[in-house]
N, C-alpha and C positions, 0 to 999 in steps of 0.2 A: 673289846680288844680285837675281835675278828673284824668289826666294822672299820677300825683304824687300819688294819692290815689290808683290807679290801680297798680302802681309799688310797693307800700308798701304792698298791699294785695296779690299780685301774689305769693310770697313764701308760704303764708298760704293756698291759694287755691290749690297749688301743693301738699301740705302736707295733704289736706283734705281727699283724698281717703285712704291714709294710716291710718289716725286717725279713719276713719269710720270702716275700716277693723279691726283694733285693738279693737275698742270699741265693735263691734258686736261679734267678735270671741274670745276675751280675757277678757275684762272688764265685760261684761254681764254674761258670764259663771262663772267668779270668784264671782260676787255678788250672783248669784244663788247658787253657792257652799257654800258660807258663810251662806245663809239663811237655806240651807238644813242641815248644820252641827249642828244647835241648835234645830232641830225638834225631836219629840218623836212619837212612834207609836200611831195610833188612837185606842182608847179603843174599843174593840169588832170589830175592823176593819179587813179587809183582809190583807194578807201579802203584804208589799210594800206601805201601806197607812200611811201617817205621817201628823202631824199637828205642826204648829209653837208654841212652848212653851218657846223659849229662854232658853233652857237647856244647859248652857255653861259647865256643868259638863261632857257633852259628850266628851270633849277634854281630861279631866283627865282620864275618864274611858277608852277611846280608847288608850291613851298612856300607862296606867298601864297594860292593857291586852296584849300589843304588844311591851313591852320594848326589848325583845330578838330579835324580827325582826328588830326593829330600830337599835339596836347595830350591828346586823349582816350586815345590809345594808351599814352602814358607814364603817365598817371594810373591807367588800368586795370592796367597792368603793375606799377606801384608798389603798388597796393592788393593785387593778387594775391600779390606777393612778400612783403609784410608779413604777410598772412594765412597764407601757406604757412609762413613762418618761425615764427609763433606756434603753428601746429599741429605742425610737424615737429620743433621743438626738444624739447618734452616727449616726443614719440614716440621720437626718436632717443636721448634720455637714458635712457628706460625700457628700450629694447632693449639699450643698451650696458652699463647697470649693474644693471638689475633683472630682466632676462628669464631669466637662468640658462640652463637647458637648452632653453628655448623660443626662444632667440635666433635660430637659423637659420630656424625656422618663421615668426617674425614678419618676418624679412627677406624671405622668400618672399612673404608677404602684401603687403609694401610694393611689390615689383616685379610682383606679379600683374596689376595693370591693364595693364601693357605687353603682356600676352598677348592683349588685346582691341584691336580697331581704335580709333584716336583718334576717328574719326567716330562709331562706335557708342557710345563712352563719352559723347560730347557729346550725342548724341540721347537717351541714357538720362537725362541731366540735364534735358533738356527735358520728359521725362515725369515725372520726380521733382518738378520745380518747377511742373508744369502742374496743371490742375484735377483730373486723374485721379490725381495723386500724393497722398501722405499729408501733405506739409508744409503746403500751402495750407489744406486743411480743418482741420488741427490749429491753425494760427495763427488762423484765424477763430473756432474754438471757444473759444480762450482769450482772444479779444478783441484780439490784437496787430494784426491787419489787418482792414479792413472787408470786407463781403460783395462789393463790386465791385472790390476790389484784387486784382491778379494779379502774379505774380513773373516769368513769362516775358516775353520781349521788353523787358527792362529792363536797366539797367546792373548791378543786383544779380545777375541771372542770368549775365551775361557774366563778371563777376568771379568768381563761384562756380565756373563751369565752368573758367575758367583756373586757379584755385587748385587744384582737384581734379586737372586733367590734368597739371599741372607739379609736384604735390606730391612725387612720388618723386625728382625732380631736386634738391629741397631736402633730403629726408630722408637720402638715401644719403651725400652729402658730410658732413653733420652727424654721422651715425653713425660714419663712418670717422675723423673728427677726435676725437670723444668716446671711441671705443674705444681710441685710442692713449694716452689719458691714464692715467698710472700711478695706481691707486687710493691708493697710499701718500701721494701729495701731498695728497689730500683728508683722509686720516687725520692727516697732519702738521698740517693746518690746524685740525682738531678738537683736537689736542693743544695747540695754541696758543690754545685757548679761543675759537675762532671758531665762531659758530653756523652753521646751514645756509645762511641767506641770504648771510652774509658769505663763506662758503666758495665759494658759487656765483659771487658777484660778483668775488671776488679771485683765485680759482683756476680754477674750471671754465670760466667764460665766456671769460677771456683765452686759456686754452689751446685752446679750441675755435674761436677766431676764424678760423683758416684755413678751417674747414668752413663757418662762417657766410658768409664772403666768397664761397667757391666756390659754395655753395648759392644765395645770392641772385643771383649772376651767371648761373648755369645756369637760374634761374627767370625773371629779369627779361628777359634777352636774347631768348629765344624768345617770351615773353609779349608783348613790345613789337611784334613782327612778326606775331603771330598774327592770323588772320582767320576761322578755322573757328568758334570760340566765338561771335564777334560775328555771324556769318552765321546760325548755327543758333539760338542762344539770345537774340539781340538783335533790333533793329529798325533801320530807317533812321536813327533818332536815336542809335544806339549804334555806328555804323560806325567802324571803326578804320582806320589808314592801310594796313594789309594788305588790307582790303576794297577800298580805292580802287585799290591797285596791281593786285589781281586783276581788278577791273572794267576798268581801263584796258588790261590785256593781252588779256583774253578776250572782252569785250563791246563796249567802245568802239573797240578796236583802235587805241589811241594809244600806240604803243611808246615814243616819246621821253619823254613825260611819265611813263609807268610806270617807265622806266629812271632818270630823274632823281629820282623819288620814292624808288626803291630805294637809290640812292647817298646821298641825303640822310638816309634812315633809318639806313643803315649808319654814316655819319659821326657822326650824333647819338648813336647807341648807343656808338660807339667813344670819343667825347669823355666821355660820362657814365661809362662803365666806367673809363676812365683816371683821372678825377677821384675816383671812388669808391675805387678801389684805393689811390691815393695818400693819400686821407684816412684809409682804414682802416689804413695802415701796413704793407700786405702786398704791396709791389711785386714780391716774388719769385714771386707767382702769375701775373704777366703772361707 
């Protein structure tokens, strides 16, 4: 009997360290964040001193004052996700079906940026898009931009930085999904007189949709909350909601507003992700 009970409890015992880790470093901070979001400053107190008053209007005030940053965050994240998908899908397709013996080498190149600090990669883009880089002089030479036009401190630079930094998150799920497709299904499509475009539209793309959904989620979610790219590559006019939260926490020391903004951002992302997954017809990914 004891052996049976031990066998039944063993899976839960194996999961216990993971549950403890998540409870300590995720659940408890979320609870503390929720408590902080409804606090108000202590009357006649020093800066950074707050008391619990259950002021839920903090959420309304925080959202009303930062609607522009919220909209900008989601627009930038959407643009970066679409660009990453446009770049990553052909790349993942080529690795999965055309790379041959170089497949592993190309996969290493995809994940190689992770060996370098996120900050260093973003600073590198500031140099690439700056006056000392090769892009701006080239574009001026061929007449695409004027002599006074710059690319840094613009929305373009922020979106480009986000696209590059999160590109592996899009490429790897796409590759995993494409690599599982049986090549014989595409050969069968050709046997039924379908051309390459029809085969891609009717066979390859539908079978790779789990990878598309996973990749877009893995790109959009961190991009919407990102603040590093906007801080390094952007300007005050390109501030995202992540920059506002960071400023409220570490510069203005307005913890309730920062916590309310954090919860509002999480709720908005959760709603958008749920609607997207239902629309894509892949609820099993949730």
